[in-house]
VOVEXNU-991955 format. One record per residue: residue in one letter; x, y, z of N, C-alpha, C, O in turn. Coordinates in steps of 0.05 Angstrom, whole numbers, plus 5000, padded with zeros to 4 digits. Layout:
REM VOVEXNU-991955
a / X / Y / Z / X / Y / Z / X / Y / Z / X / Y / Z
...
This chain:
REM VOVEXNU-991955
m / 5158 / 5375 / 4609 / 5140 / 5386 / 4629 / 5146 / 5416 / 4630 / 5169 / 5424 / 4632
s / 5125 / 5432 / 4629 / 5128 / 5461 / 4628 / 5137 / 5472 / 4656 / 5135 / 5458 / 4676
q / 5147 / 5496 / 4656 / 5157 / 5508 / 4681 / 5134 / 5511 / 4700 / 5137 / 5507 / 4724
a / 5110 / 5518 / 4691 / 5087 / 5522 / 4708 / 5079 / 5495 / 4721 / 5072 / 5493 / 4744
s / 5081 / 5473 / 4705 / 5075 / 5446 / 4715 / 5095 / 5438 / 4736 / 5088 / 5427 / 4757
k / 5120 / 5444 / 4731 / 5141 / 5438 / 4750 / 5137 / 5453 / 4776 / 5140 / 5442 / 4798
l / 5130 / 5479 / 4774 / 5125 / 5495 / 4798 / 5101 / 5484 / 4813 / 5102 / 5483 / 4838
a / 5080 / 5476 / 4799 / 5057 / 5465 / 4813 / 5064 / 5439 / 4827 / 5055 / 5434 / 4849
l / 5081 / 5423 / 4814 / 5090 / 5398 / 4826 / 5106 / 5403 / 4851 / 5103 / 5389 / 4871
v / 5124 / 5422 / 4850 / 5141 / 5429 / 4873 / 5124 / 5438 / 4896 / 5128 / 5431 / 4919
k / 5103 / 5455 / 4890 / 5085 / 5464 / 4911 / 5070 / 5441 / 4923 / 5067 / 5439 / 4948
e / 5061 / 5422 / 4907 / 5047 / 5398 / 4917 / 5066 / 5382 / 4935 / 5058 / 5373 / 4956
m / 5091 / 5380 / 4927 / 5111 / 5365 / 4942 / 5115 / 5377 / 4970 / 5117 / 5364 / 4990
l / 5117 / 5404 / 4970 / 5122 / 5418 / 4996 / 5097 / 5415 / 5014 / 5100 / 5410 / 5038
d / 5073 / 5419 / 5003 / 5049 / 5416 / 5018 / 5047 / 5387 / 5029 / 5040 / 5383 / 5052
s / 5054 / 5368 / 5012 / 5053 / 5340 / 5020 / 5074 / 5334 / 5043 / 5068 / 5320 / 5061
a / 5097 / 5346 / 5040 / 5118 / 5341 / 5061 / 5109 / 5351 / 5088 / 5113 / 5338 / 5108
e / 5096 / 5375 / 5088 / 5086 / 5386 / 5113 / 5065 / 5368 / 5125 / 5064 / 5362 / 5149
g / 5047 / 5359 / 5108 / 5025 / 5341 / 5117 / 5037 / 5314 / 5126 / 5027 / 5302 / 5145
s / 5057 / 5304 / 5112 / 5069 / 5279 / 5119 / 5083 / 5280 / 5147 / 5081 / 5261 / 5162
l / 5095 / 5303 / 5153 / 5108 / 5306 / 5180 / 5086 / 5305 / 5202 / 5090 / 5292 / 5222
r / 5064 / 5319 / 5197 / 5042 / 5318 / 5217 / 5031 / 5290 / 5219 / 5026 / 5280 / 5241
s / 5027 / 5277 / 5196 / 5016 / 5250 / 5197 / 5035 / 5231 / 5210 / 5026 / 5213 / 5225
a / 5061 / 5234 / 5205 / 5081 / 5215 / 5216 / 5080 / 5217 / 5247 / 5081 / 5196 / 5260
k / 5079 / 5241 / 5258 / 5077 / 5244 / 5287 / 5052 / 5230 / 5298 / 5053 / 5217 / 5318
q / 5030 / 5235 / 5284 / 5005 / 5223 / 5293 / 5006 / 5193 / 5291 / 4996 / 5178 / 5308
m / 5017 / 5183 / 5269 / 5018 / 5154 / 5264 / 5035 / 5140 / 5284 / 5029 / 5117 / 5292
v / 5057 / 5152 / 5292 / 5074 / 5140 / 5313 / 5058 / 5134 / 5338 / 5060 / 5113 / 5350
n / 5042 / 5153 / 5345 / 5025 / 5150 / 5369 / 5004 / 5129 / 5365 / 4997 / 5114 / 5383
e / 4992 / 5128 / 5341 / 4971 / 5109 / 5335 / 4981 / 5081 / 5330 / 4969 / 5061 / 5339
l / 5004 / 5078 / 5316 / 5014 / 5052 / 5308 / 5027 / 5037 / 5330 / 5024 / 5012 / 5332
v / 5040 / 5051 / 5348 / 5055 / 5037 / 5369 / 5041 / 5044 / 5396 / 5044 / 5066 / 5406
g / 5027 / 5025 / 5406 / 5014 / 5029 / 5432 / 5032 / 5021 / 5454 / 5057 / 5019 / 5450
d / 5021 / 5017 / 5478 / 5037 / 5009 / 5501 / 5051 / 4983 / 5497 / 5073 / 4979 / 5508
d / 5039 / 4965 / 5481 / 5051 / 4938 / 5478 / 5072 / 4938 / 5455 / 5085 / 4918 / 5451
g / 5075 / 4960 / 5440 / 5095 / 4962 / 5419 / 5087 / 4948 / 5393 / 5103 / 4947 / 5375
k / 5062 / 4938 / 5390 / 5054 / 4924 / 5366 / 5044 / 4944 / 5345 / 5032 / 4965 / 5352
s / 5050 / 4938 / 5320 / 5039 / 4955 / 5299 / 5009 / 4951 / 5296 / 4999 / 4931 / 5307
s / 4996 / 4970 / 5283 / 4967 / 4967 / 5279 / 4960 / 4942 / 5263 / 4939 / 4930 / 5267
y / 4978 / 4934 / 5245 / 4973 / 4910 / 5229 / 4975 / 4885 / 5245 / 4959 / 4866 / 5242
a / 4994 / 4884 / 5264 / 4997 / 4861 / 5282 / 4972 / 4860 / 5300 / 4963 / 4838 / 5307
k / 4962 / 4883 / 5309 / 4938 / 4884 / 5326 / 4914 / 4873 / 5310 / 4898 / 4859 / 5321
k / 4912 / 4881 / 5285 / 4889 / 4871 / 5268 / 4892 / 4841 / 5264 / 4872 / 4827 / 5264
a / 4916 / 4831 / 5262 / 4920 / 4803 / 5257 / 4914 / 4786 / 5282 / 4909 / 4762 / 5280
e / 4914 / 4799 / 5305 / 4908 / 4784 / 5330 / 4880 / 4771 / 5330 / 4876 / 4750 / 5342
i / 4861 / 4783 / 5315 / 4834 / 4772 / 5315 / 4831 / 4749 / 5295 / 4811 / 4735 / 5294
l / 4852 / 4744 / 5278 / 4851 / 4723 / 5259 / 4856 / 4696 / 5273 / 4869 / 4696 / 5294
p / 4847 / 4674 / 5261 / 4853 / 4648 / 5273 / 4883 / 4643 / 5275 / 4898 / 4649 / 5257
d / 4892 / 4632 / 5298 / 4920 / 4626 / 5301 / 4924 / 4598 / 5289 / 4919 / 4577 / 5302
r / 4934 / 4598 / 5265 / 4939 / 4573 / 5250 / 4968 / 4568 / 5247 / 4976 / 4553 / 5229
d / 4984 / 4578 / 5265 / 5013 / 4576 / 5263 / 5022 / 4547 / 5260 / 5042 / 4541 / 5246
s / 5009 / 4528 / 5273 / 5017 / 4501 / 5272 / 4997 / 4483 / 5258 / 5000 / 4459 / 5258
s / 4977 / 4495 / 5245 / 4956 / 4479 / 5232 / 4964 / 4471 / 5204 / 4977 / 4486 / 5190
l / 4955 / 4447 / 5197 / 4959 / 4437 / 5170 / 4932 / 4431 / 5158 / 4914 / 4422 / 5172
d / 4929 / 4435 / 5132 / 4903 / 4428 / 5120 / 4904 / 4398 / 5112 / 4923 / 4384 / 5119
d / 4884 / 4389 / 5097 / 4881 / 4361 / 5090 / 4904 / 4351 / 5073 / 4910 / 4327 / 5073
e / 4917 / 4368 / 5057 / 4939 / 4360 / 5040 / 4966 / 4363 / 5053 / 4987 / 4360 / 5040
g / 4967 / 4370 / 5079 / 4992 / 4374 / 5093 / 5004 / 4401 / 5088 / 5028 / 4404 / 5092
t / 4989 / 4420 / 5079 / 4998 / 4447 / 5074 / 4993 / 4464 / 5099 / 4972 / 4464 / 5111
k / 5014 / 4479 / 5107 / 5011 / 4497 / 5129 / 4996 / 4522 / 5120 / 5002 / 4533 / 5099
v / 4977 / 4530 / 5136 / 4960 / 4553 / 5130 / 4964 / 4575 / 5151 / 4962 / 4570 / 5175
v / 4969 / 4600 / 5141 / 4973 / 4623 / 5159 / 4956 / 4645 / 5148 / 4956 / 4650 / 5124
e / 4943 / 4660 / 5166 / 4928 / 4684 / 5158 / 4941 / 4708 / 5170 / 4952 / 4707 / 5192
g / 4940 / 4730 / 5156 / 4953 / 4754 / 5166 / 4942 / 4779 / 5151 / 4924 / 4778 / 5135
v / 4954 / 4802 / 5158 / 4945 / 4828 / 5148 / 4968 / 4840 / 5132 / 4991 / 4841 / 5141
f / 4962 / 4850 / 5108 / 4981 / 4862 / 5090 / 4987 / 4891 / 5100 / 4969 / 4905 / 5107
d / 5013 / 4898 / 5100 / 5020 / 4926 / 5109 / 5030 / 4944 / 5087 / 5039 / 4966 / 5092
g / 5030 / 4934 / 5062 / 5040 / 4950 / 5040 / 5063 / 4935 / 5026 / 5068 / 4940 / 5002
e / 5077 / 4918 / 5041 / 5100 / 4903 / 5031 / 5100 / 4874 / 5039 / 5108 / 4856 / 5024
k / 5090 / 4869 / 5064 / 5091 / 4842 / 5075 / 5066 / 4835 / 5090 / 5049 / 4853 / 5095
m / 5063 / 4810 / 5098 / 5040 / 4802 / 5114 / 5049 / 4796 / 5143 / 5070 / 4783 / 5147
t / 5033 / 4805 / 5162 / 5039 / 4800 / 5190 / 5017 / 4782 / 5202 / 4993 / 4788 / 5199
d / 5025 / 4760 / 5215 / 5005 / 4742 / 5227 / 4999 / 4749 / 5256 / 5009 / 4769 / 5266
s / 4982 / 4733 / 5268 / 4973 / 4739 / 5296 / 4995 / 4737 / 5316 / 4993 / 4747 / 5338
n / 5017 / 4724 / 5309 / 5040 / 4721 / 5327 / 5062 / 4741 / 5320 / 5085 / 4739 / 5330
e / 5055 / 4762 / 5304 / 5073 / 4783 / 5295 / 5096 / 4772 / 5277 / 5116 / 4786 / 5273
k / 5093 / 4748 / 5266 / 5113 / 4738 / 5247 / 5106 / 4750 / 5220 / 5083 / 4752 / 5212
e / 5127 / 4759 / 5206 / 5124 / 4772 / 5180 / 5131 / 4753 / 5157 / 5150 / 4737 / 5159
y / 5115 / 4754 / 5136 / 5120 / 4737 / 5112 / 5122 / 4756 / 5088 / 5106 / 4774 / 5085
p / 5142 / 4751 / 5071 / 5145 / 4768 / 5047 / 5122 / 4762 / 5027 / 5116 / 4739 / 5021
v / 5111 / 4784 / 5016 / 5090 / 4781 / 4996 / 5104 / 4790 / 4970 / 5114 / 4812 / 4968
p / 5104 / 4773 / 4949 / 5116 / 4780 / 4924 / 5104 / 4806 / 4913 / 5080 / 4809 / 4911
a / 5122 / 4824 / 4905 / 5112 / 4850 / 4895 / 5095 / 4847 / 4870 / 5076 / 4863 / 4867
n / 5101 / 4828 / 4853 / 5084 / 4824 / 4829 / 5056 / 4816 / 4837 / 5036 / 4825 / 4825
y / 5053 / 4798 / 4857 / 5027 / 4790 / 4866 / 5012 / 4814 / 4879 / 4988 / 4818 / 4873
a / 5025 / 4828 / 4896 / 5013 / 4851 / 4909 / 5004 / 4872 / 4889 / 4983 / 4884 / 4892
s / 5020 / 4876 / 4869 / 5014 / 4896 / 4848 / 4991 / 4887 / 4831 / 4972 / 4902 / 4826
k / 4992 / 4862 / 4821 / 4970 / 4852 / 4804 / 4944 / 4850 / 4819 / 4923 / 4855 / 4807
s / 4945 / 4843 / 4844 / 4920 / 4840 / 4860 / 4911 / 4866 / 4872 / 4890 / 4868 / 4884
k / 4927 / 4887 / 4868 / 4921 / 4914 / 4878 / 4916 / 4913 / 4908 / 4896 / 4924 / 4918
l / 4934 / 4899 / 4923 / 4932 / 4897 / 4952 / 4938 / 4924 / 4964 / 4956 / 4939 / 4955
i / 4924 / 4931 / 4985 / 4929 / 4955 / 5000 / 4931 / 4948 / 5030 / 4921 / 4927 / 5038
p / 4944 / 4965 / 5046 / 4947 / 4959 / 5074 / 4920 / 4954 / 5088 / 4901 / 4969 / 5084
g / 4920 / 4933 / 5104 / 4896 / 4926 / 5118 / 4882 / 4902 / 5106 / 4865 / 4889 / 5119
d / 4888 / 4895 / 5081 / 4876 / 4871 / 5068 / 4885 / 4846 / 5083 / 4908 / 4844 / 5092
t / 4866 / 4827 / 5087 / 4872 / 4802 / 5100 / 4880 / 4781 / 5079 / 4866 / 4779 / 5058
l / 4901 / 4767 / 5084 / 4911 / 4747 / 5066 / 4912 / 4719 / 5079 / 4915 / 4717 / 5103
k / 4910 / 4699 / 5063 / 4915 / 4671 / 5072 / 4940 / 4661 / 5057 / 4941 / 4663 / 5032
l / 4959 / 4651 / 5071 / 4983 / 4640 / 5060 / 4983 / 4610 / 5064 / 4980 / 4600 / 5086
s / 4986 / 4595 / 5042 / 4989 / 4566 / 5043 / 5018 / 4560 / 5037 / 5028 / 4568 / 5016
i / 5031 / 4546 / 5056 / 5059 / 4538 / 5052 / 5059 / 4508 / 5046 / 5053 / 4492 / 5064
t / 5066 / 4501 / 5022 / 5064 / 4473 / 5014 / 5088 / 4457 / 5024 / 5107 / 4468 / 5035
e / 5086 / 4431 / 5022 / 5108 / 4413 / 5032 / 5134 / 4419 / 5018 / 5155 / 4415 / 5030
d / 5133 / 4428 / 4993 / 5158 / 4434 / 4979 / 5168 / 4463 / 4984 / 5188 / 4471 / 4973
g / 5155 / 4477 / 5002 / 5164 / 4504 / 5011 / 5152 / 4527 / 4994 / 5160 / 4550 / 4998
s / 5134 / 4521 / 4975 / 5122 / 4542 / 4959 / 5103 / 4559 / 4976 / 5089 / 4548 / 4993
f / 5103 / 4585 / 4971 / 5084 / 4603 / 4985 / 5062 / 4610 / 4965 / 5067 / 4620 / 4943
i / 5037 / 4605 / 4973 / 5014 / 4612 / 4956 / 4996 / 4630 / 4972 / 4984 / 4622 / 4992
y / 4994 / 4655 / 4962 / 4977 / 4676 / 4976 / 4950 / 4677 / 4963 / 4947 / 4673 / 4939
k / 4930 / 4684 / 4980 / 4903 / 4690 / 4970 / 4891 / 4712 / 4987 / 4892 / 4711 / 5011
q / 4880 / 4732 / 4974 / 4867 / 4754 / 4988 / 4840 / 4743 / 4997 / 4824 / 4734 / 4981
i / 4835 / 4745 / 5024 / 4809 / 4735 / 5034 / 4792 / 4756 / 5047 / 4769 / 4751 / 5053
g / 4803 / 4780 / 5052 / 4788 / 4801 / 5065 / 4797 / 4828 / 5057 / 4813 / 4841 / 5071
p / 4788 / 4839 / 5034 / 4796 / 4866 / 5027 / 4783 / 4887 / 5045 / 4760 / 4884 / 5053
v / 4799 / 4908 / 5051 / 4788 / 4930 / 5067 / 4773 / 4949 / 5048 / 4776 / 4947 / 5023
d / 4756 / 4966 / 5059 / 4742 / 4986 / 5042 / 4763 / 5004 / 5029 / 4783 / 5012 / 5041
r / 4757 / 5011 / 5004 / 4776 / 5026 / 4987 / 4764 / 5052 / 4977 / 4740 / 5055 / 4976
k / 4783 / 5070 / 4971 / 4775 / 5094 / 4956 / 4796 / 5099 / 4935 / 4819 / 5090 / 4938
k / 4789 / 5114 / 4915 / 4808 / 5121 / 4894 / 4814 / 5151 / 4895 / 4796 / 5167 / 4899
i / 4839 / 5157 / 4891 / 4848 / 5185 / 4891 / 4867 / 5188 / 4867 / 4877 / 5168 / 4856
v / 4872 / 5212 / 4859 / 4890 / 5218 / 4837 / 4914 / 5235 / 4848 / 4910 / 5253 / 4864
g / 4937 / 5228 / 4838 / 4961 / 5243 / 4846 / 4982 / 5241 / 4825 / 4977 / 5231 / 4803
t / 5006 / 5252 / 4831 / 5028 / 5253 / 4812 / 5051 / 5235 / 4821 / 5058 / 5235 / 4845
l / 5061 / 5219 / 4803 / 5083 / 5200 / 4809 / 5109 / 5215 / 4812 / 5116 / 5232 / 4795
t / 5124 / 5210 / 4833 / 5150 / 5221 / 4838 / 5169 / 5199 / 4846 / 5161 / 5176 / 4850
y / 5195 / 5206 / 4849 / 5215 / 5187 / 4858 / 5233 / 5202 / 4877 / 5247 / 5221 / 4869
e / 5233 / 5195 / 4903 / 5250 / 5208 / 4922 / 5258 / 5187 / 4944 / 5243 / 5169 / 4950
d / 5281 / 5191 / 4955 / 5292 / 5173 / 4976 / 5291 / 5144 / 4966 / 5285 / 5126 / 4981
s / 5299 / 5139 / 4941 / 5300 / 5113 / 4929 / 5274 / 5098 / 4929 / 5273 / 5074 / 4932
q / 5252 / 5113 / 4927 / 5225 / 5101 / 4929 / 5206 / 5116 / 4911 / 5205 / 5141 / 4910
y / 5190 / 5101 / 4895 / 5168 / 5114 / 4880 / 5146 / 5122 / 4899 / 5139 / 5107 / 4917
k / 5135 / 5146 / 4894 / 5113 / 5156 / 4911 / 5093 / 5171 / 4894 / 5100 / 5181 / 4872
v / 5069 / 5172 / 4903 / 5048 / 5187 / 4890 / 5040 / 5209 / 4909 / 5032 / 5205 / 4932
i / 5042 / 5234 / 4899 / 5035 / 5257 / 4915 / 5007 / 5266 / 4908 / 5001 / 5271 / 4885
t / 4990 / 5267 / 4928 / 4962 / 5276 / 4924 / 4960 / 5303 / 4938 / 4979 / 5314 / 4947
s / 4936 / 5314 / 4938 / 4932 / 5341 / 4949 / 4938 / 5342 / 4978 / 4945 / 5364 / 4988
g / 4936 / 5320 / 4993 / 4941 / 5322 / 5022 / 4961 / 5303 / 5033 / 4968 / 5305 / 5057
k / 4972 / 5285 / 5017 / 4989 / 5264 / 5028 / 5006 / 5252 / 5006 / 5000 / 5254 / 4982
t / 5028 / 5239 / 5015 / 5045 / 5224 / 4997 / 5043 / 5194 / 5003 / 5044 / 5187 / 5027
y / 5040 / 5178 / 4983 / 5037 / 5149 / 4986 / 5060 / 5135 / 4972 / 5066 / 5142 / 4949
q / 5071 / 5114 / 4984 / 5091 / 5098 / 4971 / 5076 / 5078 / 4953 / 5054 / 5069 / 4960
v / 5089 / 5070 / 4931 / 5078 / 5050 / 4913 / 5100 / 5030 / 4906 / 5124 / 5037 / 4907
l / 5092 / 5006 / 4899 / 5111 / 4985 / 4892 / 5124 / 4990 / 4865 / 5110 / 4998 / 4846
l / 5150 / 4985 / 4863 / 5164 / 4988 / 4837 / 5151 / 4970 / 4816 / 5149 / 4977 / 4793
a / 5143 / 4945 / 4824 / 5130 / 4927 / 4806 / 5106 / 4939 / 4793 / 5100 / 4934 / 4769
s / 5091 / 4954 / 4808 / 5067 / 4967 / 4797 / 5074 / 4990 / 4778 / 5061 / 4994 / 4758
v / 5095 / 5005 / 4784 / 5104 / 5027 / 4767 / 5113 / 5015 / 4740 / 5106 / 5026 / 4719
t / 5129 / 4994 / 4741 / 5139 / 4983 / 4716 / 5117 / 4969 / 4700 / 5116 / 4970 / 4676
y / 5098 / 4955 / 4714 / 5076 / 4942 / 4700 / 5059 / 4962 / 4684 / 5052 / 4956 / 4662
h / 5054 / 4984 / 4697 / 5037 / 5005 / 4684 / 5054 / 5023 / 4666 / 5043 / 5042 / 4653
k / 5080 / 5019 / 4664 / 5098 / 5035 / 4648 / 5095 / 5065 / 4655 / 5095 / 5082 / 4637
a / 5093 / 5070 / 4681 / 5089 / 5098 / 4690 / 5116 / 5112 / 4691 / 5137 / 5100 / 4694
e / 5114 / 5138 / 4687 / 5138 / 5155 / 4688 / 5134 / 5177 / 4708 / 5112 / 5185 / 4714
i / 5156 / 5187 / 4719 / 5155 / 5209 / 4738 / 5140 / 5233 / 4725 / 5146 / 5240 / 4702
g / 5121 / 5244 / 4740 / 5105 / 5266 / 4731 / 5078 / 5257 / 4720 / 5060 / 5273 / 4716
d / 5074 / 5230 / 4716 / 5048 / 5220 / 4706 / 5027 / 5224 / 4728 / 5033 / 5222 / 4752
k / 5003 / 5228 / 4719 / 4980 / 5228 / 4737 / 4971 / 5199 / 4741 / 4968 / 5184 / 4722
i / 4967 / 5191 / 4767 / 4962 / 5164 / 4774 / 4935 / 5162 / 4789 / 4930 / 5178 / 4806
t / 4919 / 5142 / 4782 / 4896 / 5135 / 4798 / 4906 / 5115 / 4819 / 4916 / 5094 / 4811
l / 4902 / 5121 / 4844 / 4913 / 5105 / 4866 / 4891 / 5095 / 4883 / 4871 / 5109 / 4888
i / 4893 / 5070 / 4892 / 4874 / 5058 / 4911 / 4887 / 5058 / 4938 / 4909 / 5049 / 4942
v / 4872 / 5069 / 4958 / 4881 / 5070 / 4986 / 4859 / 5061 / 5004 / 4836 / 5061 / 4996
p / 4866 / 5054 / 5029 / 4844 / 5047 / 5048 / 4826 / 5071 / 5053 / 4835 / 5094 / 5056
e / 4800 / 5065 / 5054 / 4780 / 5086 / 5057 / 4779 / 5097 / 5086 / 4775 / 5121 / 5090
n / 4781 / 5079 / 5105 / 4775 / 5086 / 5133 / 4799 / 5088 / 5151 / 4796 / 5092 / 5175
e / 4823 / 5085 / 5141 / 4847 / 5088 / 5158 / 4869 / 5101 / 5143 / 4870 / 5100 / 5118
d / 4888 / 5112 / 5158 / 4911 / 5125 / 5146 / 4931 / 5104 / 5137 / 4934 / 5084 / 5150
s / 4944 / 5109 / 5115 / 4964 / 5090 / 5105 / 4986 / 5105 / 5091 / 4982 / 5127 / 5081
d / 5010 / 5093 / 5091 / 5032 / 5104 / 5076 / 5035 / 5092 / 5048 / 5051 / 5101 / 5032
w / 5019 / 5071 / 5043 / 5021 / 5056 / 5018 / 4995 / 5058 / 5002 / 4973 / 5061 / 5014
g / 4997 / 5056 / 4976 / 4974 / 5054 / 4959 / 4980 / 5036 / 4936 / 5003 / 5028 / 4931
a / 4959 / 5028 / 4921 / 4963 / 5010 / 4898 / 4955 / 5026 / 4873 / 4934 / 5038 / 4872
i / 4972 / 5024 / 4852 / 4966 / 5038 / 4827 / 4944 / 5023 / 4813 / 4945 / 4999 / 4808
e / 4923 / 5038 / 4806 / 4901 / 5027 / 4790 / 4906 / 5032 / 4761 / 4903 / 5014 / 4744
n / 4913 / 5057 / 4754 / 4918 / 5064 / 4726 / 4936 / 5089 / 4724 / 4940 / 5104 / 4744
v / 4948 / 5092 / 4701 / 4962 / 5116 / 4694 / 4943 / 5131 / 4675 / 4935 / 5121 / 4655
l / 4937 / 5156 / 4682 / 4919 / 5172 / 4665 / 4933 / 5180 / 4640 / 4957 / 5186 / 4640
p / 4919 / 5181 / 4618 / 4931 / 5190 / 4592 / 4943 / 5218 / 4595 / 4933 / 5234 / 4610
k / 4964 / 5223 / 4580 / 4978 / 5249 / 4581 / 4958 / 5272 / 4576 / 4961 / 5293 / 4589
d / 4939 / 5269 / 4558 / 4921 / 5291 / 4551 / 4901 / 5295 / 4574 / 4886 / 5316 / 4573
a / 4899 / 5277 / 4593 / 4881 / 5281 / 4616 / 4894 / 5298 / 4638 / 4880 / 5305 / 4657
t / 4919 / 5304 / 4635 / 4933 / 5320 / 4656 / 4923 / 5348 / 4658 / 4927 / 5361 / 4678
d / 4910 / 5358 / 4637 / 4899 / 5385 / 4638 / 4873 / 5386 / 4654 / 4864 / 5408 / 4662
i / 4861 / 5363 / 4659 / 4836 / 5362 / 4674 / 4843 / 5361 / 4703 / 4861 / 5347 / 4711
d / 4829 / 5377 / 4719 / 4834 / 5377 / 4748 / 4821 / 5353 / 4761 / 4797 / 5354 / 4768
l / 4837 / 5332 / 4765 / 4826 / 5307 / 4777 / 4837 / 5302 / 4805 / 4831 / 5282 / 4817
e / 4853 / 5321 / 4815 / 4865 / 5316 / 4842 / 4844 / 5311 / 4863 / 4823 / 5323 / 4863
g / 4850 / 5293 / 4881 / 4833 / 5288 / 4903 / 4819 / 5261 / 4901 / 4827 / 5244 / 4885
e / 4797 / 5258 / 4916 / 4782 / 5233 / 4917 / 4761 / 5232 / 4896 / 4751 / 5253 / 4886
f / 4753 / 5207 / 4889 / 4728 / 5204 / 4875 / 4715 / 5178 / 4883 / 4694 / 5172 / 4873
């Protein structure tokens, strides 16, 4: 990576850090209301309460909202979502999932309600023990499983999928742009 590219990346990181601090303050106010519930738990409240329901095969069915790493149901109970599934399915925060828990304890997830999406381009970085994609206005966390699946490297340009109508700290990697495409100015939304 050339010195000019490194300098441009550092500038992007600083701009992103400033924006992230502003966003973090705003998100604290938006995410935690008077009742202390996260926005994902509030979204899950409108889903059917199937906490004790069983389907015809004796399988427990739970619906919830994905937050970037896990699913939260209407009772604020959290369920781990396998990173490989989230990565392959390109799940993003706000997606509605159905979890079937079989008699043998297997968890089977299915995406049943994707949120509106948009694609943006940014640069892959690694900081605070987490892979992140820095875009022109914000930094998004991405799953390690997605980084390894796409064989992405720090400094690569990434096409990222994020929620279109709400703020999020997480995104899903759609693609790694070819190295020769880094000269093209693709930063931002499309």
